[in-house]
C-alpha positions in Angstrom: 159.0 191.6 -221.1 162.2 189.9 -220.0 163.1 189.8 -216.4 166.1 187.7 -216.5 168.8 190.4 -216.5 167.2 192.4 -213.8 166.5 189.4 -211.6 170.1 188.2 -212.1 171.5 191.5 -211.0 169.4 191.7 -207.9 170.1 188.0 -207.1 173.9 188.7 -207.4 173.7 191.8 -205.4 171.9 190.1 -202.6 174.3 187.1 -202.6 177.3 189.5 -202.5 175.7 191.6 -199.7 175.0 188.4 -197.7 178.5 187.3 -198.0 179.9 190.6 -196.9 177.4 190.8 -194.0 178.6 187.4 -192.9 182.1 188.6 -192.9 181.2 191.7 -190.9 179.4 189.7 -188.3 182.5 187.7 -187.5 184.2 190.9 -186.1 181.2 193.1 -185.2 179.2 191.6 -182.4 178.0 194.5 -180.2 174.6 195.8 -179.5 174.9 198.3 -182.4 175.4 195.4 -184.8 172.4 193.6 -183.5 170.2 196.7 -183.8 171.5 197.4 -187.3 170.8 193.8 -188.3 167.2 193.9 -186.9 166.3 197.4 -188.2 168.2 197.6 -191.5 169.9 194.5 -192.7 167.1 191.8 -192.2 164.3 194.1 -193.6 166.5 195.0 -196.6 167.3 191.3 -197.3 163.8 190.4 -197.0 162.7 193.1 -199.5 165.2 191.7 -201.9 163.9 188.2 -201.4 160.3 189.5 -201.9 161.3 191.4 -205.0 162.9 188.3 -206.5 159.8 186.3 -205.8 157.7 189.0 -207.4 159.9 189.1 -210.5 159.5 185.3 -210.7 155.7 185.5 -210.5 155.6 188.4 -213.1 157.8 186.3 -215.4 155.5 183.4 -215.2 152.5 185.6 -215.7 153.9 187.4 -218.7 155.0 184.1 -220.3 151.5 182.8 -220.0 150.0 186.0 -221.3 152.4 185.9 -224.3 151.6 182.3 -225.0 147.8 182.9 -224.8 148.1 185.9 -227.1 150.1 184.0 -229.6 147.6 181.1 -229.5 144.6 183.4 -230.2 146.2 185.2 -233.2 
């Protein structure tokens, strides 16, 4: 399995969203923004980070599996 394209898309989306969030926080600074950041933005950003980490781990595992299978053939 190849994870590069999916990982790249998620990484790019997270990077874009972070940039836009930074712009929003320059002008939106009330309690609603802080609540949104705490309940929605931060968990979403963390889920994306966790997914990227998981993709990286799966990529390493599948590469190792592929190499071991090729070696034993």
